[in-house]
N, C-alpha and C positions, 0 to 999 in steps of 0.2 A: 472550842476554842483553841490557839497558839500561847503558851511561851517558854519567856527565850529562857528557861530552867530545864533545865535535862529529863528525858521522861526516866526514873528510877526503873531500873531494871529488875526484872526479878530474878532473884537465884533457880532455875532448877531446881524442881524437889526429887528425890529419889525413890521411886516406889523399892516396896518390899522386896518386890522381884529383884529390882535393881542389884542389893545385897544378895539374893542370897548366888545371883548369879556371879558377882565380887567370891561371895564364899564359897561357891563351886568353884570356877578357878584355882585360885588360891587352894583347894586339899585340891585340884586336880596338879598343880606345880609340885605342893609338896609330894605328890605320889612320886615325881618325877626324882625328883632331889630322891626319896628314898629308895629310888629304883638305880639311878645315879651312882650314889655312895658305896650299895651291892657290887656293881659293875667295872670299879674301881677297887673289889680287891683283883678281877681276873687281871686290869691294864696292872697292875701293880708286879703278879706274879710272871706277866711275859714280859714288861716292859726290862730295858736293858737300864745297868746306872746312871747310862749318861741324862738320862728323864726322869733320873728316881723322884727328878727335884722335883720339878713338872705334876704329877703323879701328887706329890705330896703335899702342891698349894692345891689344887685341883679339889685333892678330898676334902682342906681343910677349907675352902672357901662352901663344898654341901652341906660339909659337917654345922661350919657356920650359918646358914642359912637357914637349912631347915632347920635348926634349935633356931631361927630368927620365926619362924613362920606358926612354927607351933605358939607362944610367945603369941601371937599374932591375934591367932585364931581363938585361943585360952581368951584372950582379952574379946576378943571380938563373942563369947562364949559359943564358937561353935568346939564340936567336939571332933582337933586333927585325927587323919588317920594316920593310922600306928602299920611300921613296915611289913612286906611278906616277911616272911623265914627263909624267903625266894623267889629269883626271878627267871623267866626264861629269857637269852639272851637275842639283839636282835638277831647276830651274825652266831656260826662259829668261828670260833678264835682258837689257834693254838701260836701262832706265831707271833713275836713283838708287834710286826709291821698290821697284823688281824687287832691285837692289843689296840695300837693308835688309832685305829676306820672303827675304832668301838668307842674311844676317847673323842673320838669327831662325828659317830653319832649320838653320844648317851649326851656332849654338850650342845647339840643343830636340836635332840625331842628340848633339850631345858629350853636351848631358846627359846621354840616354838611354843609350849609352855607358859615362859614369859611374858610375851607375847601377849598375851587370852589374859592376863593378869594387870597386866597396860591398859587395853581394851575396858577392862569392865570396873578399874580399883576406883572409889569412891571418895579418896584425897588425896590433894596434893601429896602426904607424906607416903599413902599406899602404890601413887604412879610414880615417886623418885625409888619406892624399895622394888619394885620390879623394874622399874629403866633402869638401873645398876643391875642387877639380876641378868635381866637380859641382856646387856655390853657385856657384865662379865664371865657368859654365853657364851655370850660369838668371839670374843677376843681368849676366851682358851681354846675353844674350834683350831684357831684361827692358828695357835699354836702347835695345833697339834698334828693339824693341819699343812706345818712348817715342817715337821719331824716325818710328817710321809712325801715329804717333795710334791706336796700337792700345787696344781697350779688353777685355777687362784685361789688363794690362803683363805675368801675368808669368799659372805654375800654380800651385793650390795646392803639387803633388804635379810636381816637375819632373821631370824623367825618366822616369817614368810614364805608364800611361794611365788613373791614376785618376781 
């Protein structure tokens, strides 16, 4: 029978697997944050004073994000991964130029990790947090690309390979 009343739309129920996928992507993003904070120690050591404020800003962002993610995982009764004692850098660095390239790489890796979190997020707040983290990583990568004089300074779709 037809009716003039709209058909109620059922909200999709998320399976435990969906929550597990989200938690796993959030743990992976946290692991990337840990590695990025470690990597910025090398960036800081090799960067000229002219970009010191950029290094400090990046470290502040990543440390705050790390702390926020640990709180989010704890609230979900998920044990957050701890930081390793050290990490293998994705490239050899020995100059300020290399340090800026490392910063771009770390921020790009962060954008990729946060894009995965956006894709698996199960609430609007979680999506907003992950989208903000993705955006901040993409903007920071662009700022480092500007330091390098690279062009284009940003990707059309940060965190992806489109």
